[in-house]
N, C-alpha and C positions, 0 to 999 in steps of 0.2 A: 504493500499500500506506502505511493508516495505519500508527501507532507500534504495533510490536509488543507488549510489556509496559512496562504503567505500575504504578510501585510508590510508592506513600506512606510513607516509614517515620521516625520518630522519630530525632533525631539523634544521641545521643548514646550508642545501641546498638544500632540498628538494625531495632528490632522497625517490623517493616511494619504499619502500619493499616489500610492496605486497596489491595489491588489490584484487576489488572482487566490479561484478555489478547486478544488478537484472533484472532480464527478464522484461524487459517491455512492452515484443509486439511490438507493431507497432510505438509506441517511441522511437524516436532519442535523442542520449545524448550526441551528442559528441562535441555540442556545451558547454554543462554542463563540460565533460569530460575537455576541454581547457580551462574553466573557474578553477576548480579544483587546476590543475596545476600549473597556475598562481599565484593564492590566495598561496599554497604551498611555493614556487618558493621565493616569494616576504616577507614570515612572518617577516624574518629578515633583513630586507631592511632597519627599520626604530628605528633596537634599539631591544630586545629580545620582543617577541609579549603579547600579554594578555592570561593568563589561560584558556581563551576560549571566542568563541568567536560564533556569529549568523550571516550571511551579505545575504540579500535577494537578489536573481537574478531572472532572465528572467522566466516565464510559468509560475506564481504564485510555485516559490521554492523557496530554502531554506538553505544555505549552514549552517553544525555547524560545527566547529571543537575546538578540546582536548588539550595540553600542555602538554607533561608529561613526565621530565626529558628530554630527549632528542631524543622525538620523539611525529610530530604532526598525529591527528585519526582523521579524516575531510571524513561528509557525507553529501551526498545531500537527502535531503528529501520534501515531499510536504507539503505544506505553511502550511495546516491545523495542519497537526503532531505535537502532544503534544512538544515544544521545551525543556521543563524537563525530556520528558523519555529520549528525542535521547539523549541527552548530559548523562543518564543514559546508554544507550544502548552504546557511545563511551567509556565509563570507563570499563564498561564490556570486552570491543575489546580488550582496553589497558589491562588488565587485564591476557585474552585469550592468547593476541601476545606473554605476557612478558610469562604466564605460559610456551610458546610453546619453545621462547628461550628459558627457564632454561632447560626442557627436552633434547632440541637438544645437552647441553654442554650435558647431558649425570647427570643431578644432582637429576634425577630421578623419578617418577611417582608422581601426588599428589601434589607438592611444591608449596605453597602460596608464589610468590616475592608480594606479595603485606601484606603480615602481618613480611616481613623481612626475613625470612629462601629463599635459594637458592639463587645462587651467583649473589646477583642484577647487581656487578659491574662490573662481564663479559661480564652479559647481555647486557650492555648499551656501551660497549668496544668494541662487537662484533656490534654491531650497525655503530657505528663512521670508522672500517674499511670497510665494506662493498663495495664494486668498483661498480657494476652492480646495473644496477635499479632491481626488483623485484627478489631480492638476498631470500626474503623467502620467494614466492609464495607456497610454500606448506602448509604455512599457512591458505592457499584459505578456506578449508573447516570451518573451525573455522570462518573465517568473515559471510561464509555462512551460516552456523548454527546457530550465535548471528542474521542473517537477518531472517531468518525467525520465531524466538523468539518473535523478535519485529515489527514483520508483521501486526498484530491487536493491536494496541493502547486500544481497549476496551475489550480485554480478557481479560482475571480473576488474569493471570497469566502478566503482564504489571501493572492492576490498581492496583497489593498488591504492585508491585513495587513505584508503581506513589505514594501510601501510606507511604510506610516505607518513603520512602523517606520525605516527607512534616513531618514525625513522627521524623524523625533524625534532619532535621530542627527546630520545634518546642523543641527538646528538645534541641539542641544548643541554640534557641533564650531565653529559662525558666534559662539555665544558664548564659549567657551573663545577661541577666535582675538584675540574681540574685547576681551576680557580680556586678555589677553597686547599685547594692542596697547594696553591703555589702562593697563598695566604699561611700554610702552615707552613712553610719553609721561611718564607720572611717573620715569622715569629718568634720558631724554632732563632731565629740567625739572631732577631730585637734579645729574646732571653742569655742568649750565652755573652752581647756585649752587656747586658743587664750584667748577668755573672763576673765578668771580667769587673766589670766599675765595682761592684763590690769586696771583686778582688783587691782590688786598689784601694776603694776606702780604706780598709782593713789594714792594708800598709802604713798608708798615708795616717791614719789613727797612730798608727804604733811607733813610724817616723814622730809624729808629733812630741807621742809621751816621753822618747828619747831626748827629742830636742829640750823639749822643758824641764826633762833630771838635770840633761848637763847646762844647762841654763842656771839650774839653784845652786848644783854644785859649783859653778862659775861665780854665782854672787857672794856665797856664805863662808865657800872654801878660805878666801883671805881671811876673814872676821876668826875662823877657828883656827889659822894656822897662826895670827898673832894672840889668838888664846893659848894657843900651846907652847908659845914661844915664851910668854909671859908667865905662865904657869914653869914653863926648864928654869925661868931666868930668876926665878921667887925660891925654887925649889936648890937651888945653887947655889944661891945665896942665904937661907936659913940655915938650912939642911943635912950640907957637907959639911 
């Protein structure tokens, strides 16, 4: 079963920009459509929403949404639909929609906004300035095509996408582990330097104590010597 509902909405107020609904036969999605609108309207009620989330709903179905800059892409899937694949679907829908906006602005075919080409700022300004709902309904065929592509989670293409996503995650994890190990080596170096400083500090304290002792000896030795000389003279004079 493909994603049942796909809606792209403006993040600031939940205004739907384009929506597509899968052919579910006799299944009625009226309740879920209303729930989707409520989710989109309330995204900013408690400040900036999290970048992605899954929300369980009725009839063993789940809403998934993804936030990108000033748009939110929301879909409804069966509970058995892989969550990771659902977010890959949302990501591809977002990229395809921004590509559509770029082409609408006459930036040329085949530009990839996700790679930084095309006028990203103008596309987002276009989103912020539209006043009527479903202003980009012309993008519905793009959403329908993506729904067909993600219809079967077990297809070879979708399996490859999941494997690639897992590979990317593992690569990021390896990079993070390498960074942690690298930081660990640096911490060991800092620890060694700290130990060396402590050792040098102890030597310095001992040297300072010796200097202090010799300073006292130098200060009191003449007095002691003079006193001893006086005692010897007196003894020699009175007791011989």
